[in-house]
C-alpha positions as semicolon CSV with decimal commas, in nm:
position;residue;x (nm);y (nm);z (nm)
1;M;1,754;-1,471;0,119
2;V;1,675;-1,131;0,274
3;G;1,345;-1,055;0,445
4;P;1,061;-0,858;0,290
5;V;1,140;-0,562;0,067
6;V;0,930;-0,245;0,044
7;C;0,868;-0,102;-0,303
8;A;0,770;0,263;-0,350
9;G;0,681;0,434;-0,673
10;L;0,822;0,776;-0,581
11;R;1,120;0,888;-0,380
12;V;0,896;1,105;-0,162
13;E;0,704;0,789;-0,066
14;A;1,026;0,597;-0,001
15;R;1,162;0,873;0,222
16;A;0,844;0,883;0,427
17;V;0,828;0,505;0,479
18;R;1,198;0,484;0,564
19;R;1,155;0,718;0,861
20;G;0,996;0,442;1,065
21;L;1,211;0,153;0,949
22;A;1,506;0,015;1,143
23;G;1,663;-0,190;0,866
24;T;1,407;-0,302;0,608
25;P;1,522;-0,218;0,253
26;V;1,319;0,014;0,025
27;V;1,336;-0,001;-0,355
28;V;1,208;0,292;-0,563
29;V;1,040;0,135;-0,866
30;G;0,942;0,463;-1,031
31;Y;0,618;0,626;-1,136
32;R;0,391;0,359;-1,288
33;A;0,657;0,105;-1,185
34;R;0,866;0,181;-1,492
35;H;1,169;0,051;-1,299
36;A;1,003;-0,262;-1,163
37;D;1,305;-0,458;-1,283
38;R;1,487;-0,321;-0,976
39;V;1,284;-0,551;-0,750
40;P;1,533;-0,802;-0,602
41;R;1,477;-1,172;-0,658
42;G;1,624;-1,300;-0,336
43;C;1,376;-1,158;-0,084
44;A;1,104;-1,318;0,124
45;A;0,817;-1,095;0,007
46;L;0,726;-0,770;-0,167
47;V;0,525;-0,484;-0,015
48;M;0,409;-0,185;-0,219
49;M;0,387;0,130;-0,005
50;G;0,274;0,480;-0,092
51;F;-0,020;0,704;-0,172
52;G;-0,345;0,609;-0,340
53;G;-0,690;0,731;-0,432
54;A;-1,012;0,620;-0,266
55;L;-1,290;0,483;-0,485
56;D;-1,576;0,534;-0,242
57;E;-1,674;0,758;0,048
58;R;-1,584;0,503;0,317
59;L;-1,215;0,586;0,276
60;R;-1,118;0,942;0,365
61;P;-0,791;1,127;0,310
62;G;-0,540;0,999;0,565
63;D;-0,699;0,655;0,593
64;V;-0,487;0,349;0,514
65;L;-0,602;0,078;0,274
66;V;-0,435;-0,262;0,313
67;A;-0,508;-0,465;0,001
68;D;-0,646;-0,815;0,035
69;E;-0,641;-0,843;-0,346
70;I;-0,454;-0,653;-0,617
71;R;-0,634;-0,614;-0,949
72;G;-0,539;-0,466;-1,284
73;G;-0,248;-0,682;-1,398
74;G;-0,431;-0,983;-1,540
75;A;-0,547;-1,237;-1,284
76;P;-0,608;-1,080;-0,941
77;V;-0,330;-1,140;-0,686
78;R;-0,436;-1,237;-0,334
79;C;-0,265;-1,072;-0,037
80;N;-0,309;-1,344;0,224
81;A;-0,162;-1,153;0,517
82;A;-0,376;-0,842;0,480
83;H;-0,558;-0,867;0,812
84;A;-0,241;-0,945;1,004
85;L;-0,072;-0,637;0,858
86;A;-0,382;-0,422;0,918
87;G;-0,385;-0,534;1,280
88;E;-0,027;-0,420;1,331
89;L;-0,103;-0,080;1,177
90;I;-0,410;-0,040;1,397
91;R;-0,195;-0,116;1,703
92;D;0,001;0,198;1,611
93;G;-0,313;0,413;1,602
94;L;-0,373;0,434;1,228
95;S;-0,716;0,434;1,063
96;V;-0,707;0,118;0,851
97;Q;-0,944;-0,061;0,617
98;V;-0,892;-0,383;0,420
99;G;-1,017;-0,443;0,067
100;P;-0,932;-0,479;-0,303
101;L;-0,686;-0,240;-0,468
102;V;-0,684;-0,177;-0,845
103;T;-0,386;-0,055;-1,049
104;T;-0,440;0,166;-1,356
105;D;-0,206;0,355;-1,588
106;H;-0,380;0,690;-1,542
107;V;-0,548;0,912;-1,285
108;V;-0,898;0,782;-1,212
109;S;-1,185;1,025;-1,155
110;G;-1,557;1,076;-1,200
111;A;-1,755;0,799;-1,366
112;E;-1,454;0,568;-1,390
113;R;-1,402;0,591;-1,014
114;A;-1,766;0,491;-0,966
115;R;-1,732;0,196;-1,206
116;W;-1,434;0,051;-1,017
117;A;-1,614;0,102;-0,688
118;A;-1,919;-0,083;-0,824
119;Q;-1,689;-0,381;-0,891
120;G;-1,583;-0,386;-0,527
121;A;-1,245;-0,212;-0,550
122;R;-1,171;0,025;-0,261
123;A;-0,867;0,222;-0,380
124;V;-0,653;0,281;-0,687
125;D;-0,282;0,321;-0,756
126;M;-0,044;0,299;-1,052
127;E;0,219;0,047;-0,943
128;S;0,106;-0,242;-0,724
129;A;-0,017;-0,484;-0,990
130;L;0,299;-0,430;-1,196
131;V;0,520;-0,512;-0,899
132;A;0,301;-0,806;-0,795
133;A;0,346;-0,952;-1,143
134;R;0,717;-0,989;-1,063
135;A;0,664;-1,164;-0,731
136;G;0,729;-1,509;-0,874
137;G;0,517;-1,684;-0,613
138;R;0,647;-1,481;-0,320
139;P;0,392;-1,323;-0,083
140;V;0,274;-0,979;-0,186
141;A;0,118;-0,692;0,009
142;A;0,013;-0,336;-0,070
143;V;-0,051;-0,047;0,166
144;R;-0,189;0,284;0,037
145;V;-0,251;0,606;0,229
146;V;-0,547;0,791;0,076
147;V;-0,486;1,137;-0,071
148;D;-0,786;1,185;-0,301
149;G;-1,130;1,037;-0,347
150;P;-1,490;1,114;-0,446
151;G;-1,542;1,486;-0,398
152;R;-1,168;1,535;-0,338
153;P;-1,005;1,519;-0,684
154;L;-0,631;1,473;-0,721
155;L;-0,596;1,774;-0,952
156;H;-0,707;2,029;-0,694
157;P;-0,526;2,286;-0,475
158;G;-0,635;2,096;-0,163
159;T;-0,423;1,801;-0,272
160;V;-0,111;1,973;-0,136
161;V;-0,249;1,980;0,218
162;R;-0,390;1,628;0,189
163;G;-0,061;1,502;0,047
164;L;0,141;1,642;0,336
165;A;-0,099;1,482;0,583
166;A;-0,076;1,150;0,397
167;R;0,303;1,169;0,407
168;R;0,292;1,202;0,785
169;V;0,073;0,891;0,805
170;L;0,300;0,699;0,569
171;A;0,596;0,785;0,794
172;R;0,420;0,610;1,083
173;T;0,380;0,275;0,906
174;G;0,737;0,149;0,943
175;P;0,726;-0,013;1,289
176;A;0,412;-0,211;1,204
177;L;0,567;-0,326;0,877
178;E;0,878;-0,451;1,052
179;R;0,683;-0,636;1,321
180;W;0,477;-0,801;1,049
181;G;0,788;-0,878;0,846
182;A;0,948;-1,045;1,148
183;F;0,643;-1,270;1,184
184;L;0,667;-1,353;0,815
185;V;1,035;-1,444;0,820
186;S;1,007;-1,645;1,142
187;G;0,704;-1,834;1,017
188;A;0,501;-1,715;1,315
189;A;0,240;-1,571;1,083
190;G;0,178;-1,914;0,929
191;S;-0,051;-1,905;0,629
192;E;-0,139;-1,542;0,705
193;A;0,209;-1,433;0,595
194;G;0,263;-1,177;0,323
195;P;0,533;-0,942;0,190
196;D;0,698;-0,641;0,344
197;A;1,030;-0,447;0,374
198;D;1,248;-0,150;0,251
199;L;1,580;-0,053;0,050
200;D;1,663;0,271;-0,122
201;T;1,738;0,284;-0,490
202;G;1,687;0,605;-0,686
203;A;1,430;0,621;-0,963
204;D;1,253;0,878;-1,175
205;E;1,007;1,078;-0,971
206;E;0,695;1,213;-1,133
207;P;0,344;1,318;-1,028
208;D;0,238;1,130;-0,789
209;S;-0,401;1,087;0,708
210;D;-0,472;0,902;1,076
211;L;-0,628;0,762;1,387
212;G;-0,913;0,524;1,442
213;T;-1,069;0,184;1,415
214;G;-0,989;-0,043;1,122
215;M;-1,257;-0,163;0,886
216;D;-1,250;-0,447;0,638
217;G;-1,366;-0,419;0,278
218;D;-1,729;-0,483;0,374
219;G;-1,729;-0,222;0,647
220;G;-1,660;-0,471;0,924
221;E;-1,423;-0,392;1,205
222;V;-1,067;-0,522;1,190
223;R;-0,922;-0,576;1,534
224;A;-0,558;-0,615;1,627
225;T;-0,484;-0,937;1,809
């Protein structure tokens, strides 16, 4: 069995993540995870990596959301190693928060964004729940770098600048992911273990920032240990 595997929806996300990885495989599962069947069975864990949208004002473009729960694919999926992964990312100087992530099949905006936020979700994407549904009991994690949010819609000229900044942040996540993955494989993370890794398989690409103190989903500080 190989270690954790990183899953990215778009090739641009996969390329960014791969920059900081020494050997973790990355699989491109496609926009809306339409190629989720590419996820390998013989790996220790699955980690979704890429861009996402914030659902409330606490997350700003360039911030990183580490999911402690993935919603939107039936029963919520717990990500038991969220705080351990967040701690590693904070060690590398990233602005990180921990909280629930929801997966939808469309771009979320306006009143719908507010409704998801009222239910406690912190960020939204289009792939994580679909990949998590294929985990088969393996640990799952999801890391999203914020591009849009309340007052910063995705369909806006400013998205280009925010997207480039988010790509730079995503490129810095690799070392933390591999340290966390090593803990997972060795068993050093104990019950706080969760998925992570990278491999590069091509997939259809369609439409799809940086320093600070981490916060958990309730606004509490997350500290690296």
